[in-house]
Backbone as XML, in Angstrom:
<?xml version="1.0"?>
<chain id="A" units="angstrom">
  <residue number="1" name="MET">
    <atom name="N" x="-1.400" y="2.927" z="15.408"/>
    <atom name="CA" x="-1.889" y="1.598" z="15.301"/>
    <atom name="C" x="-1.369" y="1.143" z="13.948"/>
  </residue>
  <residue number="2" name="ASP">
    <atom name="N" x="-0.920" y="-0.059" z="13.935"/>
    <atom name="CA" x="-0.370" y="-0.711" z="12.727"/>
    <atom name="C" x="-1.533" y="-1.359" z="11.955"/>
  </residue>
  <residue number="3" name="THR">
    <atom name="N" x="-2.305" y="-0.681" z="11.083"/>
    <atom name="CA" x="-3.349" y="-1.271" z="10.414"/>
    <atom name="C" x="-2.865" y="-2.288" z="9.278"/>
  </residue>
  <residue number="4" name="TYR">
    <atom name="N" x="-1.740" y="-2.070" z="8.928"/>
    <atom name="CA" x="-1.162" y="-3.024" z="7.874"/>
    <atom name="C" x="-1.107" y="-4.418" z="8.492"/>
  </residue>
  <residue number="5" name="SER">
    <atom name="N" x="-0.636" y="-4.670" z="9.568"/>
    <atom name="CA" x="-0.610" y="-6.017" z="10.167"/>
    <atom name="C" x="-1.783" y="-6.427" z="10.833"/>
  </residue>
  <residue number="6" name="LEU">
    <atom name="N" x="-2.435" y="-5.484" z="11.564"/>
    <atom name="CA" x="-3.613" y="-5.882" z="12.253"/>
    <atom name="C" x="-4.987" y="-5.795" z="11.431"/>
  </residue>
  <residue number="7" name="GLY">
    <atom name="N" x="-4.978" y="-5.127" z="10.344"/>
    <atom name="CA" x="-6.175" y="-5.039" z="9.476"/>
    <atom name="C" x="-7.308" y="-3.957" z="9.715"/>
  </residue>
  <residue number="8" name="ILE">
    <atom name="N" x="-8.212" y="-3.893" z="8.928"/>
    <atom name="CA" x="-9.211" y="-2.815" z="9.091"/>
    <atom name="C" x="-10.256" y="-3.261" z="10.060"/>
  </residue>
  <residue number="9" name="ASP">
    <atom name="N" x="-10.535" y="-4.606" z="10.327"/>
    <atom name="CA" x="-11.473" y="-4.948" z="11.311"/>
    <atom name="C" x="-10.940" y="-4.561" z="12.752"/>
  </residue>
  <residue number="10" name="PHE">
    <atom name="N" x="-9.741" y="-4.731" z="12.859"/>
    <atom name="CA" x="-9.054" y="-4.190" z="14.187"/>
    <atom name="C" x="-9.243" y="-2.816" z="14.371"/>
  </residue>
  <residue number="11" name="LEU">
    <atom name="N" x="-9.030" y="-1.969" z="13.312"/>
    <atom name="CA" x="-9.339" y="-0.541" z="13.340"/>
    <atom name="C" x="-10.690" y="-0.130" z="13.722"/>
  </residue>
  <residue number="12" name="TYR">
    <atom name="N" x="-11.702" y="-0.817" z="13.117"/>
    <atom name="CA" x="-13.087" y="-0.640" z="13.494"/>
    <atom name="C" x="-13.294" y="-0.942" z="14.972"/>
  </residue>
  <residue number="13" name="TYR">
    <atom name="N" x="-12.760" y="-2.056" z="15.411"/>
    <atom name="CA" x="-12.929" y="-2.520" z="16.773"/>
    <atom name="C" x="-12.431" y="-1.471" z="17.729"/>
  </residue>
  <residue number="14" name="THR">
    <atom name="N" x="-11.224" y="-0.994" z="17.406"/>
    <atom name="CA" x="-10.562" y="0.051" z="18.331"/>
    <atom name="C" x="-11.385" y="1.318" z="18.379"/>
  </residue>
  <residue number="15" name="ILE">
    <atom name="N" x="-11.801" y="1.713" z="17.243"/>
    <atom name="CA" x="-12.659" y="3.061" z="17.114"/>
    <atom name="C" x="-13.849" y="2.826" z="18.024"/>
  </residue>
  <residue number="16" name="ASN">
    <atom name="N" x="-14.515" y="1.655" z="17.966"/>
    <atom name="CA" x="-15.644" y="1.418" z="18.689"/>
    <atom name="C" x="-15.503" y="1.416" z="20.143"/>
  </residue>
  <residue number="17" name="SER">
    <atom name="N" x="-14.337" y="0.951" z="20.582"/>
    <atom name="CA" x="-13.892" y="0.871" z="21.916"/>
    <atom name="C" x="-13.559" y="2.124" z="22.583"/>
  </residue>
  <residue number="18" name="ILE">
    <atom name="N" x="-12.863" y="3.057" z="21.749"/>
    <atom name="CA" x="-12.511" y="4.388" z="22.239"/>
    <atom name="C" x="-13.712" y="5.364" z="22.259"/>
  </residue>
  <residue number="19" name="LYS">
    <atom name="N" x="-14.569" y="5.215" z="21.366"/>
    <atom name="CA" x="-15.685" y="6.220" z="21.302"/>
    <atom name="C" x="-16.558" y="6.261" z="22.540"/>
  </residue>
  <residue number="20" name="GLU">
    <atom name="N" x="-16.479" y="5.106" z="23.296"/>
    <atom name="CA" x="-17.322" y="5.133" z="24.576"/>
    <atom name="C" x="-16.919" y="6.138" z="25.598"/>
  </residue>
  <residue number="21" name="TYR">
    <atom name="N" x="-15.704" y="6.736" z="25.324"/>
    <atom name="CA" x="-15.116" y="7.657" z="26.280"/>
    <atom name="C" x="-15.467" y="9.125" z="25.808"/>
  </residue>
  <residue number="22" name="SER">
    <atom name="N" x="-16.252" y="9.347" z="24.807"/>
    <atom name="CA" x="-16.733" y="10.637" z="24.281"/>
    <atom name="C" x="-15.584" y="11.521" z="23.927"/>
  </residue>
  <residue number="23" name="LEU">
    <atom name="N" x="-14.524" y="10.981" z="23.421"/>
    <atom name="CA" x="-13.350" y="11.786" z="22.903"/>
    <atom name="C" x="-13.417" y="11.922" z="21.470"/>
  </residue>
  <residue number="24" name="PRO">
    <atom name="N" x="-13.007" y="12.975" z="20.976"/>
    <atom name="CA" x="-13.066" y="13.135" z="19.368"/>
    <atom name="C" x="-11.782" y="12.151" z="19.030"/>
  </residue>
  <residue number="25" name="ILE">
    <atom name="N" x="-12.090" y="11.416" z="17.811"/>
    <atom name="CA" x="-11.229" y="10.558" z="17.376"/>
    <atom name="C" x="-10.641" y="10.958" z="16.031"/>
  </residue>
  <residue number="26" name="LEU">
    <atom name="N" x="-9.330" y="11.069" z="15.888"/>
    <atom name="CA" x="-8.645" y="11.399" z="14.722"/>
    <atom name="C" x="-7.884" y="10.054" z="14.288"/>
  </residue>
  <residue number="27" name="VAL">
    <atom name="N" x="-8.274" y="9.594" z="13.114"/>
    <atom name="CA" x="-7.567" y="8.443" z="12.522"/>
    <atom name="C" x="-6.490" y="8.846" z="11.573"/>
  </residue>
  <residue number="28" name="VAL">
    <atom name="N" x="-5.248" y="8.343" z="11.903"/>
    <atom name="CA" x="-4.140" y="8.599" z="10.933"/>
    <atom name="C" x="-3.630" y="7.230" z="10.449"/>
  </residue>
  <residue number="29" name="VAL">
    <atom name="N" x="-4.058" y="6.936" z="9.235"/>
    <atom name="CA" x="-3.764" y="5.525" z="8.724"/>
    <atom name="C" x="-3.382" y="5.730" z="7.190"/>
  </residue>
  <residue number="30" name="ASP">
    <atom name="N" x="-3.008" y="4.539" z="6.572"/>
    <atom name="CA" x="-2.613" y="4.582" z="5.228"/>
    <atom name="C" x="-3.801" y="4.159" z="4.308"/>
  </residue>
  <residue number="31" name="PHE">
    <atom name="N" x="-4.925" y="3.933" z="4.745"/>
    <atom name="CA" x="-6.164" y="3.583" z="3.868"/>
    <atom name="C" x="-6.600" y="4.793" z="3.174"/>
  </residue>
  <residue number="32" name="GLN">
    <atom name="N" x="-6.787" y="4.645" z="1.860"/>
    <atom name="CA" x="-7.218" y="5.831" z="1.003"/>
    <atom name="C" x="-8.465" y="5.405" z="0.358"/>
  </residue>
  <residue number="33" name="GLU">
    <atom name="N" x="-9.097" y="4.203" z="0.508"/>
    <atom name="CA" x="-10.243" y="3.768" z="-0.169"/>
    <atom name="C" x="-11.404" y="4.634" z="0.366"/>
  </residue>
  <residue number="34" name="ASP">
    <atom name="N" x="-12.282" y="5.135" z="-0.451"/>
    <atom name="CA" x="-13.444" y="5.955" z="-0.131"/>
    <atom name="C" x="-14.342" y="5.003" z="0.768"/>
  </residue>
  <residue number="35" name="ALA">
    <atom name="N" x="-14.641" y="3.795" z="0.574"/>
    <atom name="CA" x="-15.434" y="3.047" z="1.473"/>
    <atom name="C" x="-14.911" y="2.879" z="2.832"/>
  </residue>
  <residue number="36" name="VAL">
    <atom name="N" x="-13.644" y="2.687" z="3.029"/>
    <atom name="CA" x="-13.097" y="2.664" z="4.298"/>
    <atom name="C" x="-13.196" y="3.900" z="4.981"/>
  </residue>
  <residue number="37" name="ILE">
    <atom name="N" x="-12.951" y="5.034" z="4.359"/>
    <atom name="CA" x="-12.893" y="6.466" z="5.043"/>
    <atom name="C" x="-14.353" y="6.689" z="5.455"/>
  </residue>
  <residue number="38" name="ARG">
    <atom name="N" x="-15.349" y="6.374" z="4.520"/>
    <atom name="CA" x="-16.781" y="6.597" z="4.906"/>
    <atom name="C" x="-17.114" y="5.813" z="6.055"/>
  </residue>
  <residue number="39" name="LYS">
    <atom name="N" x="-16.771" y="4.497" z="6.185"/>
    <atom name="CA" x="-17.019" y="3.619" z="7.295"/>
    <atom name="C" x="-16.548" y="4.162" z="8.637"/>
  </residue>
  <residue number="40" name="ILE">
    <atom name="N" x="-15.365" y="4.577" z="8.712"/>
    <atom name="CA" x="-14.753" y="5.205" z="9.994"/>
    <atom name="C" x="-15.532" y="6.311" z="10.397"/>
  </residue>
  <residue number="41" name="PHE">
    <atom name="N" x="-15.966" y="7.192" z="9.483"/>
    <atom name="CA" x="-16.760" y="8.315" z="9.891"/>
    <atom name="C" x="-18.342" y="7.964" z="10.355"/>
  </residue>
  <residue number="42" name="GLU">
    <atom name="N" x="-18.616" y="6.935" z="9.708"/>
    <atom name="CA" x="-19.984" y="6.334" z="10.071"/>
    <atom name="C" x="-20.055" y="5.807" z="11.586"/>
  </residue>
  <residue number="43" name="ILE">
    <atom name="N" x="-18.848" y="5.183" z="11.855"/>
    <atom name="CA" x="-18.799" y="4.558" z="13.197"/>
    <atom name="C" x="-18.339" y="5.565" z="14.348"/>
  </residue>
  <residue number="44" name="GLY">
    <atom name="N" x="-18.053" y="6.769" z="13.967"/>
    <atom name="CA" x="-17.861" y="7.801" z="15.028"/>
    <atom name="C" x="-16.557" y="8.664" z="14.936"/>
  </residue>
  <residue number="45" name="VAL">
    <atom name="N" x="-15.726" y="8.439" z="14.013"/>
    <atom name="CA" x="-14.425" y="9.152" z="13.854"/>
    <atom name="C" x="-14.896" y="10.673" z="13.545"/>
  </residue>
  <residue number="46" name="LYS">
    <atom name="N" x="-14.093" y="11.606" z="14.116"/>
    <atom name="CA" x="-14.302" y="13.004" z="13.849"/>
    <atom name="C" x="-13.383" y="13.606" z="12.745"/>
  </residue>
  <residue number="47" name="GLY">
    <atom name="N" x="-12.204" y="12.871" z="12.449"/>
    <atom name="CA" x="-11.204" y="13.318" z="11.599"/>
    <atom name="C" x="-10.498" y="12.248" z="10.961"/>
  </residue>
  <residue number="48" name="TYR">
    <atom name="N" x="-9.880" y="12.385" z="9.795"/>
    <atom name="CA" x="-9.170" y="11.452" z="9.036"/>
    <atom name="C" x="-7.903" y="12.194" z="8.437"/>
  </residue>
  <residue number="49" name="LEU">
    <atom name="N" x="-6.836" y="11.546" z="8.489"/>
    <atom name="CA" x="-5.615" y="11.988" z="7.944"/>
    <atom name="C" x="-4.837" y="10.838" z="7.432"/>
  </residue>
  <residue number="50" name="ASN">
    <atom name="N" x="-4.447" y="10.923" z="6.132"/>
    <atom name="CA" x="-3.698" y="9.929" z="5.495"/>
    <atom name="C" x="-2.294" y="10.052" z="6.092"/>
  </residue>
  <residue number="51" name="ILE">
    <atom name="N" x="-1.605" y="8.788" z="6.357"/>
    <atom name="CA" x="-0.292" y="8.752" z="6.967"/>
    <atom name="C" x="0.799" y="9.617" z="6.343"/>
  </residue>
  <residue number="52" name="ASP">
    <atom name="N" x="0.528" y="9.727" z="4.872"/>
    <atom name="CA" x="1.567" y="10.408" z="4.092"/>
    <atom name="C" x="1.459" y="12.026" z="4.302"/>
  </residue>
  <residue number="53" name="GLU">
    <atom name="N" x="0.381" y="12.475" z="4.959"/>
    <atom name="CA" x="0.267" y="13.873" z="5.261"/>
    <atom name="C" x="0.945" y="14.277" z="6.587"/>
  </residue>
  <residue number="54" name="TYR">
    <atom name="N" x="1.471" y="15.457" z="6.723"/>
    <atom name="CA" x="2.140" y="15.770" z="7.986"/>
    <atom name="C" x="2.192" y="17.222" z="8.257"/>
  </residue>
  <residue number="55" name="GLY">
    <atom name="N" x="2.803" y="17.679" z="9.246"/>
    <atom name="CA" x="3.014" y="19.136" z="9.475"/>
    <atom name="C" x="1.720" y="19.825" z="9.633"/>
  </residue>
  <residue number="56" name="ASP">
    <atom name="N" x="1.565" y="20.883" z="8.804"/>
    <atom name="CA" x="0.348" y="21.751" z="8.921"/>
    <atom name="C" x="-1.000" y="21.101" z="8.763"/>
  </residue>
  <residue number="57" name="ALA">
    <atom name="N" x="-1.022" y="20.095" z="7.861"/>
    <atom name="CA" x="-2.207" y="19.215" z="7.727"/>
    <atom name="C" x="-2.551" y="18.540" z="9.194"/>
  </residue>
  <residue number="58" name="LEU">
    <atom name="N" x="-1.580" y="18.021" z="9.708"/>
    <atom name="CA" x="-1.912" y="17.299" z="10.976"/>
    <atom name="C" x="-2.352" y="18.265" z="12.052"/>
  </residue>
  <residue number="59" name="ILE">
    <atom name="N" x="-1.605" y="19.377" z="12.228"/>
    <atom name="CA" x="-1.948" y="20.369" z="13.090"/>
    <atom name="C" x="-3.369" y="20.866" z="12.895"/>
  </residue>
  <residue number="60" name="GLY">
    <atom name="N" x="-3.726" y="21.107" z="11.607"/>
    <atom name="CA" x="-5.132" y="21.651" z="11.307"/>
    <atom name="C" x="-6.182" y="20.605" z="11.784"/>
  </residue>
  <residue number="61" name="LYS">
    <atom name="N" x="-5.868" y="19.330" z="11.412"/>
    <atom name="CA" x="-6.819" y="18.318" z="11.729"/>
    <atom name="C" x="-7.073" y="18.178" z="13.252"/>
  </residue>
  <residue number="62" name="ILE">
    <atom name="N" x="-6.007" y="18.170" z="14.032"/>
    <atom name="CA" x="-6.134" y="18.115" z="15.383"/>
    <atom name="C" x="-6.816" y="19.291" z="16.097"/>
  </residue>
  <residue number="63" name="GLN">
    <atom name="N" x="-6.412" y="20.476" z="15.485"/>
    <atom name="CA" x="-7.093" y="21.725" z="15.983"/>
    <atom name="C" x="-8.593" y="21.857" z="15.812"/>
  </residue>
  <residue number="64" name="LYS">
    <atom name="N" x="-9.057" y="21.181" z="14.788"/>
    <atom name="CA" x="-10.494" y="21.192" z="14.494"/>
    <atom name="C" x="-11.233" y="20.245" z="15.566"/>
  </residue>
  <residue number="65" name="LEU">
    <atom name="N" x="-10.522" y="19.381" z="16.259"/>
    <atom name="CA" x="-11.076" y="18.467" z="17.267"/>
    <atom name="C" x="-11.085" y="19.006" z="18.694"/>
  </residue>
  <residue number="66" name="LEU">
    <atom name="N" x="-10.237" y="20.130" z="18.910"/>
    <atom name="CA" x="-10.022" y="20.627" z="20.084"/>
    <atom name="C" x="-10.829" y="21.926" z="20.451"/>
  </residue>
  <residue number="67" name="PRO">
    <atom name="N" x="-11.081" y="22.289" z="21.710"/>
    <atom name="CA" x="-11.673" y="23.562" z="21.860"/>
    <atom name="C" x="-10.857" y="24.738" z="21.224"/>
  </residue>
  <residue number="68" name="SER">
    <atom name="N" x="-11.626" y="25.748" z="20.859"/>
    <atom name="CA" x="-11.029" y="26.902" z="20.168"/>
    <atom name="C" x="-9.856" y="27.632" z="20.886"/>
  </residue>
  <residue number="69" name="SER">
    <atom name="N" x="-9.832" y="27.526" z="22.169"/>
    <atom name="CA" x="-8.815" y="28.085" z="22.991"/>
    <atom name="C" x="-7.503" y="27.364" z="23.184"/>
  </residue>
  <residue number="70" name="THR">
    <atom name="N" x="-7.477" y="26.122" z="22.516"/>
    <atom name="CA" x="-6.339" y="25.163" z="22.629"/>
    <atom name="C" x="-5.442" y="25.393" z="21.481"/>
  </residue>
  <residue number="71" name="GLN">
    <atom name="N" x="-4.173" y="25.536" z="21.654"/>
    <atom name="CA" x="-3.130" y="25.726" z="20.592"/>
    <atom name="C" x="-2.426" y="24.447" z="20.388"/>
  </residue>
  <residue number="72" name="VAL">
    <atom name="N" x="-2.132" y="24.107" z="19.118"/>
    <atom name="CA" x="-1.449" y="22.912" z="18.863"/>
    <atom name="C" x="-0.141" y="23.203" z="18.187"/>
  </residue>
  <residue number="73" name="ARG">
    <atom name="N" x="1.041" y="22.691" z="18.698"/>
    <atom name="CA" x="2.353" y="22.897" z="18.088"/>
    <atom name="C" x="2.972" y="21.622" z="17.994"/>
  </residue>
  <residue number="74" name="LEU">
    <atom name="N" x="3.825" y="21.394" z="16.848"/>
    <atom name="CA" x="4.641" y="20.285" z="16.783"/>
    <atom name="C" x="6.124" y="20.537" z="17.037"/>
  </residue>
</chain>
């Protein structure tokens, strides 16, 4: 999701729309402000990753959201 163009309110709206499916949500965005990160967790996100992180960090975050028997590889 392009949060730069669409904005934080669209991110919040999208999270609220997706969480009705009872799926774990991992947000990968460029926001680093504590208030924004806190808010996304308050509305139901299970994981956050800054867009500048990648590789092992991304795999680790995804792995935490999946059942223990699921393996993640990039």
